N, C-alpha and C positions, 0 to 999 in steps of 0.2 A: 504494500500500500504506500502510495507516495505521500509526501508531507501535506499536500493540499487536501487529499481525501481523508487523511488521518485527522486533521484539524476540523474538517467539515463534519466528520462523524461525531467528534466530541461536542462541537457546538450544537449539532442537531439533538444530541442526547440532552444537553442542558436546556435547550429551548423546549423540548417535549416534556421536560420534567417541571416546567414552570419557573425555572431559574432566571432571574433578571441579569442578563450579561452586561455588566458595566465595563468601563474601560479597564479597570484593574483586573477583573476576571478574564477579560480577553487577553490581556498581557500575560497573566499567570498560566493560561492554557498554552500559549505559544512557548513560554519558557519550559514548562513541564514536558511538552512534546520534544523540544530540543534536547533536554537532558536525557530523554529515553535513548538517544543515540549513543550515550556513553557506555552502555552495556547491552549485549544481546539479550540478557535476561530481563531487561526492562521494556522490551518492545511491546507496545499496545497496553502497557500497564496503566497509563493515565486514564484511558477510556474504561478499562475494566474496573479500576478502583472507584471511579466516579459512579459508574453504573451500580456497583454493589452498595456503596455508601448511600446513594439516593434511594435505592430500593429498601434497604434496612430502615432508613428514616421514614420512608413512606408507610411501612408496616407499624411504625410508632406514631402514626398520624402527624408526620412531619413536625415532631416536637422540638427538633433542633433547627435553628434558622438555616434555610437552604443555602443562601449565599455564603454565610460564614462556614458552613460545612464544606461547600465546594472549594472555597479558598484554602481551607486547611488541607483538604485532600490533594489539591494541586501542589501546595507549597511544602508539605511536611518532609519531603525527601530532597528538596532543592540542593541542600548542602552536600548530599551524597555525591552529586556530580562533580564536586571539587576535591573529593578524596582520591588518593592514588589508585590508578586503574588496577594494579595488581591486588589491591585490597578489596575493591568493590566486585571484582570478578573471581575472587578466591572461592574455590569449591568446598574446601574443608573447613573445619572449625577454626575460629580466630583465637589467637593467643591473647594474653591479658593486655599487652600493649596495643594490639590491633582493636580489641574491643573498646578500649578507652578512647582511641582515636575515632572509631565508628560512632560512639555515643555523642561526640561533639556536634554531630549534624543537627541535633534537636535544637539546641540553643541558637545555632547559626541560622537555621531556617526560621525560627520564631523571631529572631532579631530582624531578619530581612523583611518579613511581612509586617512587623511592628512599624517599620519605617514608612510604610505606605499609608499609615493613618487608620482609620475606620475598621480595622480587622482585629480588634481586641479579642473577640470570642474565638476567632480562628487561631490566634496566637496561643491562647490557653489550651485549645485542643492539641496543637502541635507539641506544646511543652509537656503535656500529660499523656501522650499516646503510647508511651512505653512504660507507664505505670501499670501495676497489676492490682486487681481488686483485693488481693490478700495482703497487700503492702510490701511485696517483694520486688517491685519494679524499680525503675529509675526515671528521673534523677532525684526525686524527693521522697520515695517510698510512701506515696499517698495510698490511702485505702479507698474502698468502694465509694463511700459517700463524699469523699473529698475530690473525686475525679468527675469532671463534667461529662455529660452524656455524649457530646460530640467527640471527646477523646476516647470514650468507650467504643463508639462506632469505628473511629479511625484505627484503634488498636486491632480490632478484628479484621478490618479491611486490609491493613498493612500486612498482617501475618498471613492472611489467606492468599493475597495476590503475590506475595513473595515466594509462594510454593509453586507458582506456575499453574497452568491449566491442563497438564497431561493426564492427571487423575483427579477429577473433581471430587469423587466420593472419598478418596483417601484424604484429600485436603480438608474436607468437611469434618471427617472423623478426627483428624489431628487437632483442629481448632476446638472441637467439642470436648476433647480430652482435658482441656484446661478450663472447663466451666467452673466458676467459683474460685479459681486461683488466679490465672492470668486475666480472664475475661468475665464480664458480667453475665450471669445466668439469664437475666431479662433480655439483654441485647443479643445474646446468642440465640434466643428464641426467634427474634426478628431476623437474625442472620440466616437461620435455617430455612425460614419461609422465603427469604429473598433469594437464596441459592436455588431453591426448588423452582421459583418463578423464572429465574434467569436461565438456568441450564437445562431444565427438563424439556424445553422446546426450542433448541438453538436455531432451528430454521425459521422461526417466526420473528418478524421485526415488531418490537413493541416498545412502548415507553415504560418508565418505571411505575407509572400509575395505571397500567393496564391490568 
């Protein structure tokens, strides 16, 4: 898929989901799609992450602000694109030094979107999307009630899309293994419905509100 069709697919998804695409979101989409080229593993991840995040939120009656959720989903991994290529493409487990460097992307991405103004909620989602509901995440070891709903969505979306789409059922089972520890049980319920909606009929073209 060429760059124009890729961006058109993302913008069509946002428009069909009722997202108001302002100048900032338009810019964030283009940057996110550019960063995809940094790694083969990231190809098409922008669209897939947005589709899943919006569908999860839809099953929760869009309780998280759409535009803020979209901004967070687009921007949360921006800083990953500026890490060493050998690190972001490493197949095996990271050592302690590599994990520490990888974790720096959270504050960097949050700082970038904070500079744009109006995206305070998105910034909070980004800062907390690696927190775990049992308090064993990072960077602040927040627990369930301290983590905003947008971050809980983003945590699930980030973990699921990072696994790729070669085996959807395996990916779903892996995410659900961490119900009540890494991820919110409530939001995993919405996630399971969203995955069923998105992947059980891949030949159909639909909006997240279908």
